[in-house]
Phi, psi and omega in degrees: 000151176241114184274147172221112182281144173241165190285339180279355176087359173277114182268103182272130183230119181277123184287119171240003182218101187301341183267000187300138171306331185301322184252021182289343168305333186256007184287137176046056176301335179284348182279079188302317176302313177297316185285336186289342179267313189283326185291318180290322178298325181266358176071032184234151167218157183248129175253141180243134172098144177306319184292317181299310178309314179297316184297317183290321174294319180299324182285347181109359181287146187249115179287147180250341179188167173219141178235123177197177175283141181301340181291342178270358184297317190299318182291329187259343184302321178297323173293329184273340188307321181291354184252133182270074184241154170275142178250107180267130184247145177205160180275173179322309182295316174301315172304323180290326179286335177271318186267336178097007180208167176281113186278090186294324190267005168058002180215138172225157176214141176263126181243150167295127179285128179289148178296131177282146179287162173292136174309326182289325175304317184286318183284339190299325188237013184262153181245336183218127179221155179241136186248122176249124179262107171054029175295120182264343182275117177296329176303311179297320171316303177300319184294319181289323179292331176288322181286329172301313181294323185273330189260341172104103163207157187269347181191162179237136177239113179258151180272166187304335183254008182284157180290148184292112185297349178258010173290153187301311186296328175300311187299315179297314179289328176292355183061029175073015174285351170303333176289332187268338188265113166309131177206164179195181182255131175280159167286181177293165196308320179305309179289326186290319182304316184298313174310311186292321176297319183299329182252018166079015178279137163278130180254122183245115189259125166278127186184159182267119184197149166303136175086004176294154170274154175275160178298328181297319183295321182289322183282342173290331182208069190290156168290154184297326174236119190230130172247119185267107192268129181235142186251179181293152178299136177084296184284334182077203179279149181291162178295330182287324175294318180291321181290333181276350187275143173275343179206142172258128185238139179236152169257112177310137182239158169243172174060026174077013175277129180280323183195173183253165164307139187302320185294320176294314172304323183294315180302311179299312178298311181297327184279330180291327187268357180300000000 
């Protein structure tokens, strides 16, 4: 790489070697299983697109480097100027060689992963929260976060095995709203239920079950503090989640359809409860 220092501390470096350690944060971004483990361990997350990068910075996240096409430099440079970090420039073929895919949005940034808040701190002042149990699809996690930001809930709580809200695809699908929505990880259900009870929450699980109340019934007289639980694609909520619930809630379907995609169900429920 050939560095060129600037007075505003944006250090421009032209990538000439896709295997360089300098761009290791961006290597093999398509390897979901590997990245989902190594990124949290290394305290890193990746933001994709100029809009998402700007939102991350505006939310107080600290970038450690940027990798992008030169055409995005003018747009991002004012936002990057306060940080003494390298900005790696590469052409589209170079970006693909590093990341393993065609980077259509042309800009990526590696950020320091913020420390997650204590669940009790988020619950203390919340009135409505969304709990995601073991949702493995990062696209659905990102879509739910976007709905939470748009339609109103105070926080998102994810179970220990739920997909990472800060994984690149989740961040991208959320359009960066993951940086606006307070979120953290819950402990296992026994302890999580105790936390929710201690903070006065009624737990409503979205599921298909005999004796379930409809979403319309819940929305007609919602509890003051409500935790809405959404489950994994395919398998739905676990027995532990259903046992922890005060009520099972269903969205009535027509034409023989039994349920909605979890992200769509979240949006419907949040809108009905707004």
